[in-house]
C-alpha positions as CSV (number, residue, x, y, z in Angstrom):
1,M,128.6,247.1,225.3
2,P,132.3,246.3,224.6
3,N,133.6,242.8,224.8
4,T,136.8,241.4,226.3
5,R,138.4,238.4,224.6
6,L,139.4,235.6,226.9
7,N,141.1,232.2,226.6
8,V,139.1,229.7,228.7
9,S,139.7,226.0,229.2
10,L,136.8,223.7,229.7
11,P,136.4,220.0,229.8
12,T,135.8,218.6,226.3
13,T,132.5,217.0,227.3
14,I,131.1,220.3,228.5
15,V,132.2,222.0,225.2
16,D,130.6,219.2,223.2
17,D,127.4,219.6,225.0
18,I,127.3,223.4,224.5
19,K,128.0,222.9,220.9
20,A,125.2,220.4,220.5
21,L,122.8,222.8,222.0
22,Y,124.0,226.2,220.8
23,G,126.0,225.2,217.6
24,P,129.7,225.5,217.1
25,R,129.7,229.3,217.3
26,G,127.3,229.6,220.2
27,I,129.8,228.9,223.0
28,S,130.3,232.6,223.8
29,K,126.6,233.2,224.0
30,F,126.2,230.3,226.3
31,L,129.0,231.3,228.6
32,E,127.7,234.9,228.7
33,E,124.2,233.7,229.7
34,A,125.6,231.3,232.3
35,A,127.8,234.0,233.8
36,H,125.0,236.5,233.9
37,E,122.7,234.0,235.7
38,K,125.4,233.1,238.2
39,L,126.3,236.8,238.9
40,V,122.5,237.6,239.4
41,A,122.3,234.8,241.9
42,L,125.5,235.7,243.8
43,K,124.5,239.4,244.0
44,K,121.1,238.5,245.2
45,E,122.6,236.3,247.9
46,R,125.2,238.9,248.9
47,F,122.6,241.7,249.3
48,K,120.0,239.5,250.9
49,G,120.9,240.6,254.4
50,I,120.8,244.2,253.5
51,I,117.5,243.8,251.7
52,E,116.0,241.9,254.7
53,G,117.3,244.6,257.0
54,Y,115.6,247.4,255.1
55,Q,112.4,245.4,254.9
56,A,112.5,244.7,258.6
57,T,112.7,248.4,259.5
58,A,110.4,249.7,256.7
59,E,107.4,250.2,258.9
60,Q,109.5,252.1,261.5
61,T,111.0,254.2,258.8
62,V,107.6,255.2,257.5
63,E,106.5,256.2,261.0
64,V,109.5,258.3,261.6
65,L,109.1,260.0,258.2
66,K,105.4,260.7,259.0
67,R,106.3,262.3,262.3
68,F,109.1,264.4,260.6
69,E,106.7,265.5,257.8
70,A,104.1,266.4,260.5
71,S,106.6,268.5,262.4
72,V,107.9,270.3,259.4
73,T,104.3,271.0,258.1
74,E,103.2,272.4,261.5
75,R,106.2,274.8,261.7
76,R,105.6,276.0,258.2
77,D,101.9,276.8,258.9
78,V,102.7,278.9,261.9
């Protein structure tokens, strides 16, 4: 996957902590992982309502599909 180079400013204490855990060349890796985790959480929250809506109507959808399938099958057999 292609990368984009950025110029990011962070508090020195945060940078020092990242370097202590990931090494002086591990800042990009840390920021990539942190951004990925945050994006997953935000997307999950954003789509939570849609997912809950689909789940709430799943049983009704299955029943409608069963009736549709039955009507199509009956017509084909005639």
